A tleap script that builds the chain and sets N, CA, C and O, in Angstrom:
source leaprc.protein.ff14SB
mol = sequence {
  NMET PRO GLY TYR GLY ASP SER PRO PRO ALA
  GLU THR VAL ALA THR ALA GLN GLY ARG VAL
  ALA PHE LEU ASP HIE VAL LEU GLN GLU LEU
  GLY MET ARG ARG PRO VAL LEU VAL SER PRO
  SER MET SER GLY ARG PHE ALA LEU PRO PHE
  LEU LEU ALA ARG GLY ASP GLN LEU ALA GLY
  PHE VAL PRO VAL ALA PRO VAL GLY THR LYS
  ASP TYR ALA ALA GLU GLN TYR ARG ARG VAL
  GLN THR PRO THR LEU ILE LEU TYR GLY ASP
  ARG ASP THR ARG LEU GLY PRO GLN ALA LEU
  GLN SER LEU ARG HIE LEU PRO ARG HIE ARG
  VAL VAL ALA VAL PRO GLY ALA GLY HIE ALA
  CYS TYR LEU ASP LYS PRO GLU ASP PHE HIE
  ARG ALA LEU LEU GLY PHE LEU ARG PRO LEU
  CLYS
}
set mol.1.N position { 116.715 107.614 102.451 }
set mol.1.CA position { 116.043 107.348 101.785 }
set mol.1.C position { 115.947 108.785 100.765 }
set mol.1.O position { 115.751 109.921 101.197 }
set mol.2.N position { 116.130 108.429 99.387 }
set mol.2.CA position { 116.175 109.811 98.493 }
set mol.2.C position { 114.501 110.422 98.720 }
set mol.2.O position { 113.400 109.964 98.413 }
set mol.3.N position { 114.895 111.517 99.323 }
set mol.3.CA position { 113.147 112.571 99.190 }
set mol.3.C position { 113.009 112.524 100.888 }
set mol.3.O position { 112.153 113.193 101.467 }
set mol.4.N position { 113.890 111.714 101.546 }
set mol.4.CA position { 112.911 112.109 102.875 }
set mol.4.C position { 114.113 112.487 104.294 }
set mol.4.O position { 115.318 112.520 104.046 }
set mol.5.N position { 113.820 112.633 105.097 }
set mol.5.CA position { 114.563 113.502 106.217 }
set mol.5.C position { 115.172 114.637 105.354 }
set mol.5.O position { 114.420 115.223 104.575 }
set mol.6.N position { 116.569 115.017 105.436 }
set mol.6.CA position { 117.288 115.989 105.014 }
set mol.6.C position { 117.965 115.655 103.933 }
set mol.6.O position { 118.966 116.345 103.738 }
set mol.7.N position { 117.697 114.625 102.984 }
set mol.7.CA position { 118.137 114.201 101.747 }
set mol.7.C position { 117.007 115.151 100.364 }
set mol.7.O position { 115.790 115.331 100.338 }
set mol.8.N position { 117.981 115.519 99.501 }
set mol.8.CA position { 117.145 116.400 98.277 }
set mol.8.C position { 115.764 115.360 97.638 }
set mol.8.O position { 115.640 114.136 97.610 }
set mol.9.N position { 115.011 116.286 97.250 }
set mol.9.CA position { 114.025 115.338 96.266 }
set mol.9.C position { 114.800 114.775 95.327 }
set mol.9.O position { 115.862 115.279 94.963 }
set mol.10.N position { 114.247 113.510 94.793 }
set mol.10.CA position { 114.688 112.863 93.642 }
set mol.10.C position { 113.612 112.698 92.759 }
set mol.10.O position { 112.553 112.228 93.175 }
set mol.11.N position { 113.740 112.988 91.737 }
set mol.11.CA position { 112.471 112.592 90.252 }
set mol.11.C position { 112.383 111.276 90.081 }
set mol.11.O position { 111.307 110.731 89.834 }
set mol.12.N position { 113.828 110.452 90.229 }
set mol.12.CA position { 113.770 108.863 90.040 }
set mol.12.C position { 112.843 108.091 90.781 }
set mol.12.O position { 112.306 107.080 90.328 }
set mol.13.N position { 112.608 108.641 92.135 }
set mol.13.CA position { 111.866 107.909 93.079 }
set mol.13.C position { 110.536 108.601 93.200 }
set mol.13.O position { 109.866 108.209 94.155 }
set mol.14.N position { 110.026 109.491 92.490 }
set mol.14.CA position { 109.052 110.054 92.121 }
set mol.14.C position { 107.314 109.190 92.151 }
set mol.14.O position { 106.217 109.533 92.590 }
set mol.15.N position { 107.882 107.833 91.366 }
set mol.15.CA position { 106.508 107.083 91.134 }
set mol.15.C position { 107.196 105.476 91.778 }
set mol.15.O position { 108.347 105.041 91.749 }
set mol.16.N position { 106.151 105.001 92.231 }
set mol.16.CA position { 106.125 103.425 92.502 }
set mol.16.C position { 107.424 102.844 91.841 }
set mol.16.O position { 108.436 102.500 92.452 }
set mol.17.N position { 107.231 102.797 90.565 }
set mol.17.CA position { 108.160 102.310 89.824 }
set mol.17.C position { 109.402 102.575 90.154 }
set mol.17.O position { 110.300 101.769 90.398 }
set mol.18.N position { 109.444 103.976 90.157 }
set mol.18.CA position { 110.875 104.487 90.311 }
set mol.18.C position { 111.695 103.928 91.725 }
set mol.18.O position { 112.898 103.793 91.950 }
set mol.19.N position { 110.413 103.654 92.613 }
set mol.19.CA position { 111.128 103.260 93.953 }
set mol.19.C position { 111.267 101.998 93.649 }
set mol.19.O position { 112.189 101.505 94.298 }
set mol.20.N position { 110.754 101.262 92.948 }
set mol.20.CA position { 111.127 99.718 93.119 }
set mol.20.C position { 112.265 99.680 92.299 }
set mol.20.O position { 113.026 98.804 92.709 }
set mol.21.N position { 112.770 100.361 91.146 }
set mol.21.CA position { 113.992 100.284 90.355 }
set mol.21.C position { 115.052 100.919 91.536 }
set mol.21.O position { 116.159 100.382 91.506 }
set mol.22.N position { 114.915 101.764 92.360 }
set mol.22.CA position { 115.990 102.049 93.208 }
set mol.22.C position { 116.500 101.241 94.015 }
set mol.22.O position { 117.721 101.093 94.067 }
set mol.23.N position { 115.344 100.319 95.084 }
set mol.23.CA position { 115.513 99.492 95.604 }
set mol.23.C position { 116.264 98.155 95.040 }
set mol.23.O position { 116.842 97.358 95.779 }
set mol.24.N position { 116.185 98.049 93.861 }
set mol.24.CA position { 116.608 97.010 92.997 }
set mol.24.C position { 117.961 97.383 92.980 }
set mol.24.O position { 118.849 96.664 93.436 }
set mol.25.N position { 118.110 98.252 92.576 }
set mol.25.CA position { 119.580 98.538 92.208 }
set mol.25.C position { 120.537 98.714 93.679 }
set mol.25.O position { 121.650 98.191 93.733 }
set mol.26.N position { 120.081 99.355 94.630 }
set mol.26.CA position { 120.683 99.081 95.996 }
set mol.26.C position { 120.868 97.600 96.402 }
set mol.26.O position { 121.904 97.237 96.958 }
set mol.27.N position { 120.048 96.909 96.173 }
set mol.27.CA position { 120.146 95.371 96.881 }
set mol.27.C position { 121.130 94.809 95.457 }
set mol.27.O position { 122.161 94.190 95.718 }
set mol.28.N position { 120.829 95.008 94.258 }
set mol.28.CA position { 122.237 94.546 93.506 }
set mol.28.C position { 123.743 95.159 93.678 }
set mol.28.O position { 124.765 94.567 93.331 }
set mol.29.N position { 123.697 96.282 94.196 }
set mol.29.CA position { 124.970 96.901 94.537 }
set mol.29.C position { 125.548 96.304 95.885 }
set mol.29.O position { 126.762 96.149 96.018 }
set mol.30.N position { 124.721 95.999 96.800 }
set mol.30.CA position { 125.136 95.310 97.601 }
set mol.30.C position { 125.560 93.791 97.496 }
set mol.30.O position { 126.181 93.168 98.358 }
set mol.31.N position { 125.147 93.346 96.376 }
set mol.31.CA position { 125.305 91.966 96.050 }
set mol.31.C position { 124.357 91.067 97.053 }
set mol.31.O position { 124.710 90.113 97.747 }
set mol.32.N position { 122.975 91.687 96.917 }
set mol.32.CA position { 122.249 90.823 98.148 }
set mol.32.C position { 121.105 89.770 97.320 }
set mol.32.O position { 120.244 90.212 96.559 }
set mol.33.N position { 121.268 88.475 97.598 }
set mol.33.CA position { 120.472 87.647 97.232 }
set mol.33.C position { 119.290 87.315 97.968 }
set mol.33.O position { 119.457 87.100 99.168 }
set mol.34.N position { 118.096 87.225 97.491 }
set mol.34.CA position { 117.141 87.070 98.191 }
set mol.34.C position { 117.198 87.362 100.250 }
set mol.34.O position { 116.873 86.597 101.158 }
set mol.35.N position { 117.738 88.742 100.285 }
set mol.35.CA position { 117.532 89.292 101.341 }
set mol.35.C position { 116.097 89.363 101.884 }
set mol.35.O position { 115.099 89.324 101.164 }
set mol.36.N position { 116.087 89.470 103.204 }
set mol.36.CA position { 114.625 89.719 104.136 }
set mol.36.C position { 114.765 91.189 104.065 }
set mol.36.O position { 115.810 91.756 104.383 }
set mol.37.N position { 113.726 91.795 103.654 }
set mol.37.CA position { 113.554 93.285 103.927 }
set mol.37.C position { 112.851 93.640 105.064 }
set mol.37.O position { 111.707 93.196 105.161 }
set mol.38.N position { 113.335 94.423 106.046 }
set mol.38.CA position { 112.604 95.045 106.779 }
set mol.38.C position { 112.046 96.595 106.688 }
set mol.38.O position { 112.854 97.448 106.321 }
set mol.39.N position { 111.067 96.885 106.920 }
set mol.39.CA position { 110.221 97.963 106.388 }
set mol.39.C position { 109.576 98.789 107.589 }
set mol.39.O position { 108.408 98.539 107.887 }
set mol.40.N position { 110.245 99.710 108.254 }
set mol.40.CA position { 109.926 100.419 109.101 }
set mol.40.C position { 109.349 101.814 108.800 }
set mol.40.O position { 110.047 102.706 108.317 }
set mol.41.N position { 107.961 101.978 109.123 }
set mol.41.CA position { 106.932 103.486 108.876 }
set mol.41.C position { 107.373 103.817 107.566 }
set mol.41.O position { 107.039 103.030 106.680 }
set mol.42.N position { 108.267 105.127 107.151 }
set mol.42.CA position { 108.077 105.664 105.731 }
set mol.42.C position { 108.662 104.748 104.703 }
set mol.42.O position { 108.251 104.744 103.543 }
set mol.43.N position { 109.915 103.736 105.264 }
set mol.43.CA position { 110.210 102.685 104.258 }
set mol.43.C position { 108.933 102.166 103.240 }
set mol.43.O position { 109.006 101.865 102.048 }
set mol.44.N position { 107.901 102.171 104.016 }
set mol.44.CA position { 107.081 101.445 102.929 }
set mol.44.C position { 106.385 101.975 101.542 }
set mol.44.O position { 105.837 101.482 100.556 }
set mol.45.N position { 106.717 103.224 102.031 }
set mol.45.CA position { 106.627 103.850 100.111 }
set mol.45.C position { 107.988 102.946 99.198 }
set mol.45.O position { 107.940 102.994 97.969 }
set mol.46.N position { 108.559 102.559 99.531 }
set mol.46.CA position { 109.699 101.744 99.089 }
set mol.46.C position { 109.515 100.268 98.998 }
set mol.46.O position { 109.477 99.643 97.938 }
set mol.47.N position { 109.394 99.709 100.315 }
set mol.47.CA position { 109.149 98.348 100.196 }
set mol.47.C position { 108.060 97.783 99.967 }
set mol.47.O position { 108.173 96.574 99.761 }
set mol.48.N position { 106.782 98.299 99.910 }
set mol.48.CA position { 105.432 97.478 99.374 }
set mol.48.C position { 105.435 97.631 98.228 }
set mol.48.O position { 104.815 96.758 97.620 }
set mol.49.N position { 106.083 98.737 97.368 }
set mol.49.CA position { 105.573 98.288 95.887 }
set mol.49.C position { 106.926 97.263 95.643 }
set mol.49.O position { 106.527 96.289 95.005 }
set mol.50.N position { 107.752 97.202 95.808 }
set mol.50.CA position { 108.912 96.361 95.244 }
set mol.50.C position { 108.270 94.855 96.034 }
set mol.50.O position { 108.263 93.869 95.297 }
set mol.51.N position { 107.824 94.687 97.261 }
set mol.51.CA position { 107.264 93.454 97.585 }
set mol.51.C position { 105.918 92.957 96.379 }
set mol.51.O position { 105.927 91.772 96.044 }
set mol.52.N position { 105.051 93.685 95.905 }
set mol.52.CA position { 104.306 93.529 94.887 }
set mol.52.C position { 104.691 93.046 93.805 }
set mol.52.O position { 104.216 92.108 93.165 }
set mol.53.N position { 106.080 94.074 93.468 }
set mol.53.CA position { 106.432 93.850 91.867 }
set mol.53.C position { 107.664 92.556 92.152 }
set mol.53.O position { 107.812 91.665 91.315 }
set mol.54.N position { 108.183 92.587 92.953 }
set mol.54.CA position { 109.359 91.505 93.059 }
set mol.54.C position { 109.612 90.415 94.190 }
set mol.54.O position { 110.638 89.748 94.321 }
set mol.55.N position { 108.437 90.368 95.003 }
set mol.55.CA position { 108.430 89.663 96.260 }
set mol.55.C position { 109.286 88.404 96.023 }
set mol.55.O position { 110.099 87.996 96.853 }
set mol.56.N position { 109.034 87.774 94.753 }
set mol.56.CA position { 109.889 86.308 94.886 }
set mol.56.C position { 111.408 86.527 94.553 }
set mol.56.O position { 112.097 85.640 94.049 }
set mol.57.N position { 111.930 87.913 94.907 }
set mol.57.CA position { 113.210 87.881 95.219 }
set mol.57.C position { 113.543 88.104 96.627 }
set mol.57.O position { 114.727 88.369 96.838 }
set mol.58.N position { 112.785 88.056 97.601 }
set mol.58.CA position { 113.229 88.094 98.729 }
set mol.58.C position { 112.633 86.300 99.553 }
set mol.58.O position { 111.859 85.401 99.224 }
set mol.59.N position { 113.564 86.587 100.729 }
set mol.59.CA position { 113.416 85.516 101.573 }
set mol.59.C position { 112.454 85.548 102.718 }
set mol.59.O position { 112.051 84.549 103.315 }
set mol.60.N position { 112.048 87.077 103.028 }
set mol.60.CA position { 111.162 87.537 103.694 }
set mol.60.C position { 111.078 88.894 103.589 }
set mol.60.O position { 111.921 89.630 103.076 }
set mol.61.N position { 109.617 89.336 104.290 }
set mol.61.CA position { 109.255 90.690 104.357 }
set mol.61.C position { 108.916 90.990 105.979 }
set mol.61.O position { 108.352 90.084 106.593 }
set mol.62.N position { 109.226 92.164 106.649 }
set mol.62.CA position { 109.002 92.513 107.602 }
set mol.62.C position { 108.601 93.751 107.804 }
set mol.62.O position { 109.492 94.546 108.100 }
set mol.63.N position { 107.382 94.202 107.721 }
set mol.63.CA position { 106.626 95.145 107.724 }
set mol.63.C position { 106.435 95.710 109.175 }
set mol.63.O position { 105.720 95.168 110.018 }
set mol.64.N position { 107.275 97.057 109.405 }
set mol.64.CA position { 106.984 97.607 111.088 }
set mol.64.C position { 106.334 98.765 110.961 }
set mol.64.O position { 106.943 99.801 110.695 }
set mol.65.N position { 104.457 98.705 111.211 }
set mol.65.CA position { 104.054 99.761 110.905 }
set mol.65.C position { 104.099 100.593 109.378 }
set mol.65.O position { 104.014 101.814 109.517 }
set mol.66.N position { 104.205 100.167 108.109 }
set mol.66.CA position { 104.656 100.813 107.273 }
set mol.66.C position { 103.900 102.077 106.523 }
set mol.66.O position { 102.709 101.768 106.502 }
set mol.67.N position { 104.032 103.037 106.058 }
set mol.67.CA position { 103.057 103.621 105.688 }
set mol.67.C position { 102.688 103.202 104.140 }
set mol.67.O position { 103.432 102.409 103.562 }
set mol.68.N position { 101.625 103.697 103.529 }
set mol.68.CA position { 101.360 103.450 102.158 }
set mol.68.C position { 100.344 102.052 101.728 }
set mol.68.O position { 100.041 101.707 100.586 }
set mol.69.N position { 99.919 101.354 103.111 }
set mol.69.CA position { 99.175 100.209 102.709 }
set mol.69.C position { 97.976 100.411 102.372 }
set mol.69.O position { 97.301 99.415 102.113 }
set mol.70.N position { 97.537 101.363 102.303 }
set mol.70.CA position { 96.288 101.629 101.872 }
set mol.70.C position { 96.301 101.901 100.071 }
set mol.70.O position { 95.368 101.722 99.288 }
set mol.71.N position { 97.609 102.355 99.798 }
set mol.71.CA position { 97.565 102.327 98.058 }
set mol.71.C position { 97.527 100.904 97.682 }
set mol.71.O position { 98.301 100.888 96.725 }
set mol.72.N position { 97.177 99.908 97.817 }
set mol.72.CA position { 97.309 98.807 97.122 }
set mol.72.C position { 95.744 97.959 97.408 }
set mol.72.O position { 94.992 98.425 98.265 }
set mol.73.N position { 95.458 97.071 96.857 }
set mol.73.CA position { 93.962 95.894 96.795 }
set mol.73.C position { 94.576 95.096 97.392 }
set mol.73.O position { 95.782 94.888 97.531 }
set mol.74.N position { 93.376 94.471 97.884 }
set mol.74.CA position { 93.421 92.986 98.717 }
set mol.74.C position { 94.194 91.783 98.074 }
set mol.74.O position { 95.089 90.998 98.386 }
set mol.75.N position { 93.178 92.118 96.760 }
set mol.75.CA position { 93.725 90.827 95.514 }
set mol.75.C position { 95.408 91.413 95.222 }
set mol.75.O position { 96.103 90.539 94.704 }
set mol.76.N position { 95.922 92.353 95.405 }
set mol.76.CA position { 97.326 92.555 95.270 }
set mol.76.C position { 98.121 91.529 96.254 }
set mol.76.O position { 98.751 90.510 95.971 }
set mol.77.N position { 97.890 92.106 97.415 }
set mol.77.CA position { 98.622 91.453 98.557 }
set mol.77.C position { 98.381 89.813 98.659 }
set mol.77.O position { 99.236 89.034 99.080 }
set mol.78.N position { 97.128 89.454 98.218 }
set mol.78.CA position { 97.001 88.000 98.166 }
set mol.78.C position { 97.740 87.263 97.107 }
set mol.78.O position { 97.603 86.041 97.153 }
set mol.79.N position { 98.647 87.840 95.970 }
set mol.79.CA position { 99.388 87.279 95.112 }
set mol.79.C position { 100.707 87.021 95.480 }
set mol.79.O position { 101.535 86.311 94.911 }
set mol.80.N position { 100.824 87.807 96.697 }
set mol.80.CA position { 102.308 87.705 97.386 }
set mol.80.C position { 102.633 86.469 98.178 }
set mol.80.O position { 102.138 86.367 99.301 }
set mol.81.N position { 103.485 85.430 97.669 }
set mol.81.CA position { 103.773 84.558 98.559 }
set mol.81.C position { 105.027 84.550 99.350 }
set mol.81.O position { 105.464 83.486 99.789 }
set mol.82.N position { 105.823 86.042 99.621 }
set mol.82.CA position { 106.483 86.002 100.601 }
set mol.82.C position { 106.431 85.694 101.961 }
set mol.82.O position { 105.380 86.066 102.484 }
set mol.83.N position { 107.351 85.044 102.830 }
set mol.83.CA position { 106.862 85.083 104.219 }
set mol.83.C position { 107.043 86.282 104.606 }
set mol.83.O position { 107.943 87.045 104.254 }
set mol.84.N position { 106.076 86.498 105.436 }
set mol.84.CA position { 106.328 88.186 106.272 }
set mol.84.C position { 105.648 88.021 107.526 }
set mol.84.O position { 104.630 87.383 107.795 }
set mol.85.N position { 106.492 88.797 108.321 }
set mol.85.CA position { 106.301 88.915 110.012 }
set mol.85.C position { 105.693 90.320 110.060 }
set mol.85.O position { 106.477 91.264 109.959 }
set mol.86.N position { 104.278 90.586 110.215 }
set mol.86.CA position { 103.776 91.834 110.273 }
set mol.86.C position { 104.104 92.379 111.964 }
set mol.86.O position { 103.570 91.768 112.890 }
set mol.87.N position { 104.944 93.468 112.211 }
set mol.87.CA position { 105.003 93.990 113.542 }
set mol.87.C position { 104.728 95.515 113.742 }
set mol.87.O position { 104.945 96.512 113.054 }
set mol.88.N position { 104.184 95.300 114.921 }
set mol.88.CA position { 104.036 96.937 115.333 }
set mol.88.C position { 103.826 96.852 116.748 }
set mol.88.O position { 103.717 95.760 117.305 }
set mol.89.N position { 103.762 97.943 117.359 }
set mol.89.CA position { 103.597 98.212 118.660 }
set mol.89.C position { 102.265 98.146 119.327 }
set mol.89.O position { 101.560 98.688 118.476 }
set mol.90.N position { 101.555 97.858 120.212 }
set mol.90.CA position { 100.877 97.399 120.423 }
set mol.90.C position { 99.847 99.025 121.186 }
set mol.90.O position { 98.627 99.129 121.314 }
set mol.91.N position { 100.795 99.910 121.498 }
set mol.91.CA position { 100.155 100.935 121.636 }
set mol.91.C position { 100.097 102.536 120.374 }
set mol.91.O position { 99.639 103.671 120.507 }
set mol.92.N position { 100.793 101.843 119.270 }
set mol.92.CA position { 100.471 102.517 118.079 }
set mol.92.C position { 99.240 102.190 117.720 }
set mol.92.O position { 98.990 101.109 117.187 }
set mol.93.N position { 98.296 103.140 117.990 }
set mol.93.CA position { 97.051 103.004 118.051 }
set mol.93.C position { 96.409 103.569 116.465 }
set mol.93.O position { 95.219 103.585 116.153 }
set mol.94.N position { 97.505 103.981 115.666 }
set mol.94.CA position { 96.817 104.389 114.410 }
set mol.94.C position { 97.591 103.658 113.353 }
set mol.94.O position { 97.044 102.781 112.686 }
set mol.95.N position { 98.814 103.982 113.185 }
set mol.95.CA position { 99.505 103.379 111.898 }
set mol.95.C position { 99.794 101.912 112.088 }
set mol.95.O position { 99.760 101.295 111.023 }
set mol.96.N position { 99.992 101.387 112.854 }
set mol.96.CA position { 100.092 99.709 112.965 }
set mol.96.C position { 98.910 98.985 112.913 }
set mol.96.O position { 98.952 97.977 112.208 }
set mol.97.N position { 97.809 99.251 113.508 }
set mol.97.CA position { 96.509 98.555 112.954 }
set mol.97.C position { 96.152 98.995 111.942 }
set mol.97.O position { 95.446 98.176 111.354 }
set mol.98.N position { 96.312 100.133 111.277 }
set mol.98.CA position { 95.916 100.593 109.634 }
set mol.98.C position { 96.728 99.708 108.793 }
set mol.98.O position { 96.247 99.154 107.804 }
set mol.99.N position { 98.061 99.548 109.192 }
set mol.99.CA position { 98.514 98.604 108.066 }
set mol.99.C position { 98.427 97.257 108.213 }
set mol.99.O position { 98.742 96.521 107.278 }
set mol.100.N position { 97.965 96.740 109.466 }
set mol.100.CA position { 97.793 95.500 109.946 }
set mol.100.C position { 96.094 94.874 108.846 }
set mol.100.O position { 95.913 93.766 108.340 }
set mol.101.N position { 95.204 96.043 108.830 }
set mol.101.CA position { 94.123 95.963 107.828 }
set mol.101.C position { 94.372 95.271 106.783 }
set mol.101.O position { 93.821 94.184 106.612 }
set mol.102.N position { 95.462 95.912 105.692 }
set mol.102.CA position { 95.922 95.510 104.315 }
set mol.102.C position { 96.849 94.501 104.408 }
set mol.102.O position { 96.802 93.611 103.558 }
set mol.103.N position { 97.512 94.470 105.093 }
set mol.103.CA position { 98.945 93.376 105.219 }
set mol.103.C position { 98.212 92.024 105.924 }
set mol.103.O position { 98.903 91.029 106.142 }
set mol.104.N position { 97.099 92.037 106.190 }
set mol.104.CA position { 96.512 90.608 106.895 }
set mol.104.C position { 96.448 89.840 105.250 }
set mol.104.O position { 96.538 88.616 105.153 }
set mol.105.N position { 96.328 90.488 104.359 }
set mol.105.CA position { 95.852 89.714 103.181 }
set mol.105.C position { 96.941 88.896 102.472 }
set mol.105.O position { 96.869 88.099 101.536 }
set mol.106.N position { 97.703 89.224 103.017 }
set mol.106.CA position { 99.393 88.644 102.788 }
set mol.106.C position { 98.820 87.151 103.070 }
set mol.106.O position { 98.275 86.963 104.157 }
set mol.107.N position { 98.919 86.060 102.126 }
set mol.107.CA position { 98.811 84.829 102.881 }
set mol.107.C position { 99.831 84.011 103.579 }
set mol.107.O position { 99.398 83.104 104.290 }
set mol.108.N position { 101.120 84.180 103.496 }
set mol.108.CA position { 102.039 83.653 104.404 }
set mol.108.C position { 102.647 84.379 105.197 }
set mol.108.O position { 103.861 84.559 105.290 }
set mol.109.N position { 101.395 85.029 106.081 }
set mol.109.CA position { 102.132 86.157 107.141 }
set mol.109.C position { 101.834 85.763 108.404 }
set mol.109.O position { 100.897 84.967 108.460 }
set mol.110.N position { 102.589 86.223 109.966 }
set mol.110.CA position { 102.140 86.096 110.954 }
set mol.110.C position { 102.589 87.437 111.604 }
set mol.110.O position { 103.608 88.078 111.346 }
set mol.111.N position { 101.391 87.788 112.703 }
set mol.111.CA position { 101.316 89.289 113.416 }
set mol.111.C position { 102.141 88.994 114.523 }
set mol.111.O position { 102.474 87.834 114.768 }
set mol.112.N position { 102.548 90.093 115.307 }
set mol.112.CA position { 103.374 90.326 116.737 }
set mol.112.C position { 103.462 91.736 116.953 }
set mol.112.O position { 104.148 92.630 116.456 }
set mol.113.N position { 102.368 91.674 118.044 }
set mol.113.CA position { 102.172 92.941 118.326 }
set mol.113.C position { 102.995 93.260 119.613 }
set mol.113.O position { 102.475 92.922 120.677 }
set mol.114.N position { 104.075 93.798 119.646 }
set mol.114.CA position { 105.113 94.205 120.730 }
set mol.114.C position { 104.522 94.932 121.985 }
set mol.114.O position { 104.357 96.149 122.064 }
set mol.115.N position { 104.288 94.205 122.750 }
set mol.115.CA position { 103.528 94.829 123.944 }
set mol.115.C position { 104.255 95.850 124.696 }
set mol.115.O position { 105.406 95.614 125.063 }
set mol.116.N position { 103.647 97.039 124.974 }
set mol.116.CA position { 104.187 98.252 125.336 }
set mol.116.C position { 104.687 99.123 124.553 }
set mol.116.O position { 104.947 100.264 124.937 }
set mol.117.N position { 104.905 98.667 123.244 }
set mol.117.CA position { 105.474 99.726 122.442 }
set mol.117.C position { 104.848 100.863 121.259 }
set mol.117.O position { 103.830 100.683 120.591 }
set mol.118.N position { 105.466 101.688 121.223 }
set mol.118.CA position { 104.474 102.608 120.434 }
set mol.118.C position { 105.027 102.384 118.939 }
set mol.118.O position { 105.694 101.381 118.686 }
set mol.119.N position { 104.698 103.462 117.842 }
set mol.119.CA position { 105.036 102.961 116.619 }
set mol.119.C position { 106.503 102.908 116.042 }
set mol.119.O position { 106.761 102.637 114.869 }
set mol.120.N position { 107.344 103.175 116.929 }
set mol.120.CA position { 109.032 102.668 116.685 }
set mol.120.C position { 109.051 101.666 117.801 }
set mol.120.O position { 109.609 101.997 118.848 }
set mol.121.N position { 108.518 100.507 117.698 }
set mol.121.CA position { 108.307 99.650 118.306 }
set mol.121.C position { 110.218 98.677 118.809 }
set mol.121.O position { 110.667 97.998 119.733 }
set mol.122.N position { 110.655 99.197 117.595 }
set mol.122.CA position { 112.315 98.618 117.554 }
set mol.122.C position { 113.057 99.231 118.794 }
set mol.122.O position { 113.857 98.731 119.584 }
set mol.123.N position { 112.372 100.823 118.662 }
set mol.123.CA position { 112.915 101.609 120.115 }
set mol.123.C position { 112.603 101.411 120.947 }
set mol.123.O position { 113.491 101.494 121.796 }
set mol.124.N position { 111.315 101.029 121.450 }
set mol.124.CA position { 110.401 101.209 122.672 }
set mol.124.C position { 111.185 99.916 123.209 }
set mol.124.O position { 112.044 100.033 124.083 }
set mol.125.N position { 110.952 99.063 122.819 }
set mol.125.CA position { 111.175 97.570 123.149 }
set mol.125.C position { 112.250 96.698 122.260 }
set mol.125.O position { 111.912 95.693 121.635 }
set mol.126.N position { 113.299 97.105 122.280 }
set mol.126.CA position { 114.296 96.253 121.310 }
set mol.126.C position { 114.686 95.136 121.433 }
set mol.126.O position { 115.132 94.459 120.507 }
set mol.127.N position { 114.534 94.645 123.028 }
set mol.127.CA position { 114.310 93.132 122.880 }
set mol.127.C position { 113.304 92.125 122.432 }
set mol.127.O position { 113.389 90.908 122.271 }
set mol.128.N position { 112.437 92.878 122.292 }
set mol.128.CA position { 110.978 92.164 122.277 }
set mol.128.C position { 110.966 92.141 120.600 }
set mol.128.O position { 110.548 91.212 119.909 }
set mol.129.N position { 111.452 93.225 120.196 }
set mol.129.CA position { 111.325 93.339 118.944 }
set mol.129.C position { 112.282 92.625 118.341 }
set mol.129.O position { 111.878 92.183 117.265 }
set mol.130.N position { 113.500 92.300 118.620 }
set mol.130.CA position { 114.909 91.368 118.091 }
set mol.130.C position { 114.158 89.946 118.535 }
set mol.130.O position { 114.092 89.150 117.599 }
set mol.131.N position { 113.749 89.617 119.422 }
set mol.131.CA position { 113.086 88.454 119.707 }
set mol.131.C position { 112.584 87.905 118.492 }
set mol.131.O position { 112.978 86.894 117.909 }
set mol.132.N position { 111.582 88.763 118.148 }
set mol.132.CA position { 109.946 88.244 117.319 }
set mol.132.C position { 110.991 88.359 115.960 }
set mol.132.O position { 111.211 87.270 115.429 }
set mol.133.N position { 111.511 89.280 115.474 }
set mol.133.CA position { 112.203 89.113 113.984 }
set mol.133.C position { 113.420 87.725 114.283 }
set mol.133.O position { 113.422 86.988 113.297 }
set mol.134.N position { 114.328 87.281 115.299 }
set mol.134.CA position { 115.058 86.411 115.071 }
set mol.134.C position { 113.969 85.190 115.031 }
set mol.134.O position { 114.134 84.471 114.046 }
set mol.135.N position { 112.948 84.820 115.842 }
set mol.135.CA position { 111.956 84.013 115.655 }
set mol.135.C position { 111.669 83.690 114.325 }
set mol.135.O position { 111.709 82.571 113.813 }
set mol.136.N position { 111.291 85.064 113.657 }
set mol.136.CA position { 110.852 84.700 112.092 }
set mol.136.C position { 111.984 84.591 111.154 }
set mol.136.O position { 111.740 84.333 109.975 }
set mol.137.N position { 113.118 84.749 111.528 }
set mol.137.CA position { 114.208 84.632 110.430 }
set mol.137.C position { 115.033 82.928 110.363 }
set mol.137.O position { 115.521 82.315 109.414 }
set mol.138.N position { 114.889 82.569 111.881 }
set mol.138.CA position { 115.705 81.383 112.003 }
set mol.138.C position { 115.104 80.387 110.893 }
set mol.138.O position { 115.948 79.826 110.195 }
set mol.139.N position { 113.803 80.108 110.652 }
set mol.139.CA position { 113.263 78.937 109.787 }
set mol.139.C position { 113.456 79.156 108.180 }
set mol.139.O position { 113.371 78.174 107.443 }
set mol.140.N position { 113.765 80.695 107.547 }
set mol.140.CA position { 113.670 81.085 106.550 }
set mol.140.C position { 115.048 80.416 105.806 }
set mol.140.O position { 116.046 80.051 106.428 }
set mol.141.N position { 114.898 80.353 104.555 }
set mol.141.CA position { 115.975 79.730 104.036 }
set mol.141.C position { 116.566 80.766 103.268 }
set mol.141.O position { 117.600 80.552 102.635 }
savepdb mol mol.pdb
quit
């Protein structure tokens, strides 16, 4: 992601609107129509504004203890009709529960706390993570 890790800072993604446009461009370039957006941790800065602005373009949303959930009001989340699987490790005592507090306002959500997993629940318990993810994906159109 631009501006994260070893990538250089990018002015184009300095705002939420810029991050929405960037993610929209990536999805268009990949030819993806109605993808399921999986958003672990720091990617929340890109995925959450995209969900709120263009959630109707997604078949589903899977936030995995994302950052930035407090940046939006409950009313904003309530307007989103995208099916959502909220995932976090039950040993993630900080970001997972904090994200859940905001994301629980999404009307079409399910919650899975991966037992025995920390913040990176997909690394700590990959089988449990994938079982929950596949269970969510199967019924989506």
